[in-house]
C-alpha positions in Angstrom: 28.5 37.4 -11.6 30.2 33.8 -11.5 30.7 33.9 -7.6 26.5 34.2 -7.8 26.1 31.4 -10.2 28.6 29.1 -8.5 26.6 30.0 -4.9 23.1 29.3 -6.7 24.5 26.1 -8.5 26.1 24.7 -5.0 22.7 25.7 -3.0 20.6 23.8 -5.5 23.0 20.7 -5.3 23.0 20.6 -1.5 18.9 21.1 -1.6 18.7 18.3 -4.0 21.1 16.1 -1.6 19.0 17.0 1.2 15.8 15.9 -0.6 17.1 12.6 -1.9 18.7 11.5 1.4 15.2 11.5 3.5 14.3 8.1 5.0 10.8 7.5 5.8 9.5 4.4 7.4 5.6 3.7 7.5 3.8 0.7 8.3 0.2 -0.8 8.5 -1.1 -2.9 11.1 -3.0 -6.2 9.4 -6.0 -5.7 11.8 -9.2 -6.4 10.9 -12.8 -4.8 12.3 -14.3 -6.7 15.6 -16.6 -9.5 14.4 -14.9 -10.3 11.3 -13.1 -13.6 9.9 -11.4 -11.9 6.7 -7.9 -13.1 6.7 -5.0 -11.1 5.3 -2.0 -12.3 3.8 1.0 -10.1 2.4 3.7 -12.9 1.6 2.0 -16.3 1.7 -0.8 -18.4 0.1 -3.7 -20.2 2.2 -3.3 -23.9 2.0 -7.0 -24.5 1.6 -8.4 -24.5 -2.1 -9.9 -20.9 -3.2 -11.7 -19.3 -5.6 -10.4 -15.6 -6.9 -13.0 -13.2 -6.8 -11.7 -9.8 -7.6 -8.7 -8.0 -8.0 -9.0 -5.1 -5.4 -7.0 -1.7 -5.6 -7.2 1.0 -3.2 -5.5 4.3 -4.3 -4.9 7.7 -2.9 -3.2 11.1 -2.8 0.2 12.0 -1.3 -1.0 12.2 2.1 -2.7 8.7 2.3 -1.1 6.3 4.8 -0.7 2.5 3.9 -3.2 2.0 7.0 -5.9 4.1 5.0 -5.3 2.1 1.8 -5.5 -1.2 3.6 -8.8 -0.2 5.4 -10.1 0.2 1.8 -9.1 -2.9 0.5 -10.5 -4.7 3.8 -13.8 -2.6 3.6 -14.2 -3.7 -0.2 -13.2 -7.5 0.6 -16.0 -7.4 3.2 -18.4 -6.2 0.8 -17.6 -8.8 -1.6 -18.2 -11.5 1.1 -14.2 -12.7 0.6 -13.0 -15.1 3.2 -9.5 -13.7 2.8 -7.4 -11.1 1.1 -4.2 -12.4 -0.6 -1.0 -10.7 -2.3 -1.4 -7.4 -0.5 1.0 -5.2 -2.0 2.0 -1.6 -1.6 3.2 0.6 -4.6 3.1 4.0 -6.2 2.0 5.4 -9.5 3.9 8.6 -9.9 3.3 10.4 -6.6 0.1 8.4 -5.5 0.3 5.4 -3.4 -1.6 2.2 -4.0 -2.4 -0.7 -2.2 -3.7 -4.0 -4.0 -4.7 -7.7 -3.4 -6.8 -10.6 -4.5 -10.0 -11.3 -2.6 -10.8 -15.0 -2.5 -13.3 -17.5 -1.6 -12.6 -20.7 0.0 -13.8 -23.5 -1.6 -13.4 -26.0 1.2 -12.9 -25.1 4.7 
């Protein structure tokens, strides 16, 4: 009886260890649809003066990729007639991935 419990416990520990030690690398290309002048910024902010139009967020299920979420941000920013999308971030709310950014319009060019 004790042997069965010990084997079960050890099996669960090994399984949990394997799940927590998985490494996955994912990325999204910062590319735009053709004939579009929208600029994308993740870590820098444009030097031109601008006005913030809207905070934009795209969320998805467990199988949505960062590229799918970024494409959603780009689509919405284009609809808003933004000149650029700044502060692009990827995060998770529970198990669901989200991407967000701020759509801006330049006040000078």
